[in-house]
N, C-alpha and C positions, 0 to 999 in steps of 0.2 A: 302686223297690224295691232295697234294698241286698242285696248278696250276702254271706251269712254265710260267714266263712272262719276257718280255724285255721292255726297254724304248720305243722302236719303236712301240710297241703295244698300247702305250698311256693309259694303264689302270689307271695309276696314276692320270690322269686328272680328273677322276671321284672321286678319293679320296679327292682331294682338294674341290670339290663341296660338297661332303658329310661332310667334316670336319666342315663346317659352320653350319651344322644342329645339331651338337652334344650337348647333355646335360650331366650333371653329371651321370644321369641314363644310357644313351646310350653309353657313352664313353668307358667303359671297353670292351663292345662287339665290338665296332669299332676298338679299339687297337688290340684286339685279332684277328679280321679279317685281319687287315693289316699284322700281324706277322705270323699267323698260316695257312692262306688259300693260301699263295703264296710261291713259290720257288724263292727267290730274287737273283738278280745278283748285281754286283758292283753299278749300277745306281739305280735300283728299290728300294734297301734298303734305299738309301738316300731319295727318295720320300716318302717311307713309314714312316720313322722317322719324316720327315718334316710335312707330313700330320697329323701324330699323335700329334705333338707338336701344330700345328695350331688348331686341334680339341680340344685339352685340353684347349687352350686359349678361344675358343668359348664356350666350356662347362662351364668354370668358369665364363665367362661374362654373360652366361644365368642364372646364380644363382641370387637370390634376392640381394646379395651384389655386383653383377657385374655391368653392365650398365656403363662401363667406357666411358670417353670422348676420342676424337681423340688425345688430348695431352697425356693422360694416355696410349693410345695404342702405341704412339711413344716411351714413356718411357719404356714400356714393350719390344718393338722391340729392343731398344738399350741394355736393360738389357740382353736379350737373346743373342744378338751378343757378348756382352762383356764376359758373363759368360759361354757360351757354348764352345767357342773356345778361351778362355782367355790365354792359355799357348802359343798360336802361335802369339800373337800380343803384342809387347813390347813398341811400340812407339805411338800408337793412331790409330784411324780409322776415315774415312770420307765416307759418302754416299751422292752422288749427286742426287738430284731429278730434272731431266731435265725438268719435267713439269713446274718447277718454272721459266724456261726461258721465259715463257709466260707472266710473271708479272715483271714490271720494279723494284719493290721494293726489288727483290731478287738479284739485280746485284752483290752485294758484295759476295754472295754465290759462284760466279764463278770466283772470284779473285784467282790467283795462289799464295796464301799466306799461311804460316803456322805460328803457334804461336812459341814464343821463347822456351816455355817448350817442345813443340813437336820437334823442331830442336835440343834441348839439348838431348832429348831421342834418336833421330836418331843418333846423333854423338856418344853417349855413347854405343849404340847397335852396331854401326859400329866398334868401338874400341874393344868391346868384341868379335865380329865376327872375327876380324883380329887375336886376341890372340887365340881363341878357334877353328877356322875352318881352318885347313891346307889343306883341299881337295877341296875348292871352285875353280872355274875357275879363271885363272889369271886376266881376265877383271873384274870380280866381286871384287876380292881383291883390284885391282887398284881403282875401284869405291869407295870402303870403305875407302881407304886411302885418296882419294880426299874429302870425307865427313868429315873425322876426321880433315883434314887440313882446313876446313871451307868453301869448295865449296858446295853451295846449289844446288842440281841437278834439272834437268828438267824444268828450268825456274822459279822455285819458289823463293819467297822472304820471308824472315823472318819478321813478323810483331811484333814488340816489344810490341804493345798495345793489341794485340789479346789475349783473355783468353786461 
Protein backbone atom coordinates (compact mmCIF):
# COMPACT_ATOMS: atom_id res chain seq x y z
CA UNK A 1 0.00 0.00 0.00
CA UNK A 2 1.44 3.35 -1.04
CA UNK A 3 1.38 6.30 1.33
CA UNK A 4 -0.46 9.27 -0.18
CA UNK A 5 1.60 12.42 0.33
CA UNK A 6 1.52 16.09 -0.61
CA UNK A 7 4.23 18.75 -0.57
CA UNK A 8 2.52 20.39 2.40
CA UNK A 9 3.35 17.29 4.45
CA UNK A 10 7.07 18.03 3.86
CA UNK A 11 7.99 14.33 3.68
CA UNK A 12 10.46 15.23 0.94
CA UNK A 13 12.62 17.24 3.34
CA UNK A 14 13.76 13.98 4.94
CA UNK A 15 14.55 12.49 1.51
CA UNK A 16 17.15 15.18 0.87
CA UNK A 17 18.77 14.48 4.26
CA UNK A 18 18.81 10.75 3.54
CA UNK A 19 20.16 11.32 0.01
CA UNK A 20 23.50 12.49 1.44
CA UNK A 21 23.92 9.18 3.30
CA UNK A 22 23.64 6.91 0.27
CA UNK A 23 26.28 4.50 -1.00
CA UNK A 24 26.25 2.37 -4.13
CA UNK A 25 25.01 -0.49 -1.96
CA UNK A 26 22.11 1.43 -0.33
CA UNK A 27 21.12 3.44 -3.41
CA UNK A 28 18.82 0.89 -5.12
CA UNK A 29 16.70 0.53 -1.97
CA UNK A 30 16.55 4.30 -1.49
CA UNK A 31 15.37 4.79 -5.10
CA UNK A 32 12.85 1.96 -4.75
CA UNK A 33 11.54 3.57 -1.55
CA UNK A 34 11.09 6.94 -3.25
CA UNK A 35 9.16 5.48 -6.16
CA UNK A 36 7.27 2.51 -4.70
CA UNK A 37 6.30 3.52 -1.15
CA UNK A 38 4.45 6.74 -2.01
CA UNK A 39 1.52 7.85 -4.14
CA UNK A 40 3.04 10.95 -5.74
CA UNK A 41 1.31 14.09 -6.92
CA UNK A 42 2.55 16.71 -9.38
CA UNK A 43 4.98 18.22 -6.85
CA UNK A 44 6.12 15.24 -4.81
CA UNK A 45 7.30 13.29 -7.85
CA UNK A 46 9.62 16.21 -8.64
CA UNK A 47 11.11 16.00 -5.15
CA UNK A 48 11.44 12.22 -5.42
CA UNK A 49 13.35 12.42 -8.70
CA UNK A 50 15.49 15.29 -7.42
CA UNK A 51 16.33 13.44 -4.19
CA UNK A 52 17.11 10.32 -6.22
CA UNK A 53 19.50 12.21 -8.48
CA UNK A 54 21.22 13.82 -5.49
CA UNK A 55 21.44 10.44 -3.76
CA UNK A 56 23.05 8.97 -6.86
CA UNK A 57 25.68 11.72 -6.89
CA UNK A 58 26.43 11.22 -3.20
CA UNK A 59 26.62 7.43 -3.64
CA UNK A 60 29.06 7.76 -6.54
CA UNK A 61 31.13 10.26 -4.59
CA UNK A 62 31.24 7.78 -1.69
CA UNK A 63 33.01 5.29 -4.00
CA UNK A 64 36.83 5.07 -3.79
CA UNK A 65 37.01 6.83 -7.17
CA UNK A 66 34.77 9.62 -5.88
CA UNK A 67 35.93 12.26 -3.39
CA UNK A 68 35.43 15.11 -5.82
CA UNK A 69 36.42 18.71 -5.20
CA UNK A 70 34.08 21.68 -5.01
CA UNK A 71 35.12 22.67 -8.53
CA UNK A 72 34.19 19.22 -9.81
CA UNK A 73 30.86 19.40 -7.96
CA UNK A 74 30.14 22.66 -9.80
CA UNK A 75 30.98 21.02 -13.12
CA UNK A 76 28.58 18.16 -12.32
CA UNK A 77 25.83 20.62 -11.35
CA UNK A 78 26.17 22.47 -14.66
CA UNK A 79 26.30 19.16 -16.55
CA UNK A 80 23.06 18.10 -14.96
CA UNK A 81 21.41 21.42 -15.69
CA UNK A 82 22.55 21.37 -19.32
CA UNK A 83 21.77 17.75 -20.13
CA UNK A 84 18.65 17.04 -18.10
CA UNK A 85 16.59 19.87 -19.53
CA UNK A 86 18.69 20.58 -22.64
CA UNK A 87 15.82 20.75 -25.13
CA UNK A 88 14.27 23.73 -23.36
CA UNK A 89 17.28 26.03 -23.38
CA UNK A 90 18.54 27.32 -26.70
CA UNK A 91 20.39 30.50 -25.74
CA UNK A 92 22.38 29.81 -22.54
CA UNK A 93 21.94 29.77 -18.78
CA UNK A 94 23.08 31.74 -15.78
CA UNK A 95 22.83 31.03 -12.09
CA UNK A 96 23.51 33.86 -9.70
CA UNK A 97 24.99 33.00 -6.33
CA UNK A 98 23.89 35.93 -4.20
CA UNK A 99 26.22 34.79 -1.41
CA UNK A 100 28.97 36.20 -3.63
CA UNK A 101 27.60 39.70 -2.99
CA UNK A 102 29.42 39.39 0.32
CA UNK A 103 32.81 39.48 -1.47
CA UNK A 104 34.07 42.44 -3.52
CA UNK A 105 36.00 40.27 -5.97
CA UNK A 106 32.70 39.04 -7.44
CA UNK A 107 31.43 42.48 -8.48
CA UNK A 108 31.60 41.66 -12.20
CA UNK A 109 29.29 38.66 -11.65
CA UNK A 110 26.48 41.12 -11.02
CA UNK A 111 26.97 43.22 -14.15
CA UNK A 112 23.98 43.17 -16.50
CA UNK A 113 26.08 42.00 -19.43
CA UNK A 114 25.77 39.11 -21.83
CA UNK A 115 28.30 37.79 -24.29
CA UNK A 116 28.04 38.47 -28.02
CA UNK A 117 27.50 34.75 -28.66
CA UNK A 118 24.60 34.67 -26.16
CA UNK A 119 23.06 37.77 -27.75
CA UNK A 120 23.40 36.20 -31.21
CA UNK A 121 21.66 33.03 -29.92
CA UNK A 122 18.85 35.11 -28.38
CA UNK A 123 18.28 37.01 -31.64
CA UNK A 124 18.37 33.78 -33.66
CA UNK A 125 15.86 32.11 -31.33
CA UNK A 126 13.58 35.18 -31.38
CA UNK A 127 13.55 35.07 -35.19
CA UNK A 128 12.73 31.34 -35.12
CA UNK A 129 9.95 31.99 -32.60
CA UNK A 130 8.44 34.66 -34.86
CA UNK A 131 8.41 32.23 -37.80
CA UNK A 132 7.20 29.18 -35.89
CA UNK A 133 4.95 30.42 -33.09
CA UNK A 134 1.77 32.04 -34.38
CA UNK A 135 -0.18 31.67 -31.13
CA UNK A 136 2.04 33.67 -28.75
CA UNK A 137 0.58 36.74 -27.09
CA UNK A 138 0.95 39.90 -29.24
CA UNK A 139 3.16 41.56 -26.61
CA UNK A 140 5.51 38.57 -26.69
CA UNK A 141 5.69 38.67 -30.50
CA UNK A 142 6.38 42.42 -30.35
CA UNK A 143 9.17 41.74 -27.84
CA UNK A 144 10.71 39.16 -30.20
CA UNK A 145 10.59 41.67 -33.04
CA UNK A 146 12.42 44.25 -30.91
CA UNK A 147 15.11 41.67 -30.10
CA UNK A 148 15.56 40.78 -33.78
CA UNK A 149 15.82 44.51 -34.54
CA UNK A 150 18.74 44.77 -32.10
CA UNK A 151 17.10 46.04 -28.89
CA UNK A 152 18.81 44.32 -25.94
CA UNK A 153 16.08 43.91 -23.29
CA UNK A 154 15.92 44.43 -19.54
CA UNK A 155 18.83 46.86 -19.29
CA UNK A 156 21.44 44.35 -20.43
CA UNK A 157 24.51 45.32 -22.44
CA UNK A 158 26.30 43.06 -24.90
CA UNK A 159 29.93 42.64 -23.91
CA UNK A 160 32.01 41.96 -27.01
CA UNK A 161 34.92 40.64 -24.91
CA UNK A 162 32.98 38.30 -22.65
CA UNK A 163 33.39 34.60 -23.56
